VEXKOLMI-806216 format. One line per 5 residues: their letters; for each residue x, y, z negated of C-alpha. Coordinates in steps of 0.5 Angstrom, whole numbers, plus 500, padded with zeros to 3 digits. Layout:
VEXKOLMI-806216
A = X:Y:Z | ...
***
This chain:
VEXKOLMI-806216
MGQIV = 467:258:377 | 474:260:377 | 476:263:384 | 469:264:389 | 470:263:396
ATPGA = 465:263:402 | 465:259:410 | 464:263:415 | 457:260:417 | 454:262:410
LAALK = 457:270:411 | 455:271:418 | 447:267:415 | 448:272:408 | 449:278:412
KAGQQ = 444:276:417 | 439:276:410 | 442:284:408 | 443:280:401 | 449:280:398
PDEFL = 453:273:394 | 453:276:388 | 445:275:388 | 445:268:389 | 453:267:384
TRHVN = 448:270:378 | 442:264:378 | 448:259:379 | 451:262:373 | 445:262:369
REWGD = 443:254:372 | 437:256:375 | 440:251:381 | 434:253:387 | 431:249:391
LDEED = 433:242:388 | 429:236:386 | 428:234:379 | 433:228:380 | 438:234:382
RKEND = 437:239:376 | 439:232:372 | 445:231:375 | 447:238:375 | 444:238:367
YSLER = 449:232:366 | 454:235:370 | 455:241:366 | 455:238:359 | 461:232:362
GFRLL = 465:237:367 | 462:233:374 | 462:239:381 | 455:243:381 | 450:244:386
SAYRT = 446:249:388 | 441:250:393 | 438:256:396 | 434:260:401 | 436:266:404
HAGDK = 430:272:406 | 432:270:413 | 430:262:411 | 437:260:412 | 440:254:407
LWIIT = 445:257:402 | 449:252:398 | 453:253:392 | 459:247:389 | 463:249:383
ESDRS = 470:244:383 | 469:239:376 | 474:243:374 | 471:249:375 | 477:251:379
VTTLL = 473:254:386 | 465:256:387 | 464:256:395 | 457:259:398 | 456:254:405
LPEEY = 452:252:410 | 448:244:409 | 452:242:415 | 458:245:414 | 459:241:407
***
């Protein structure tokens, strides 16, 4: 996953929900892509094999949508809100 970073919005959403980043990062690493449609799931599977960028989408307990993006070179994984993309 490389260096793990989070945007201010993602940190605020996690705090609001009383959740830790590890909960979502573990799911991301275990290929539990979260709230993605079938096409995006297939794209992640393809990207994993080919070394492209990976995206997961989750909802916090407070209902905020949280994205996790791992860059294609696996140097950085970012937790962010969709509107911060």
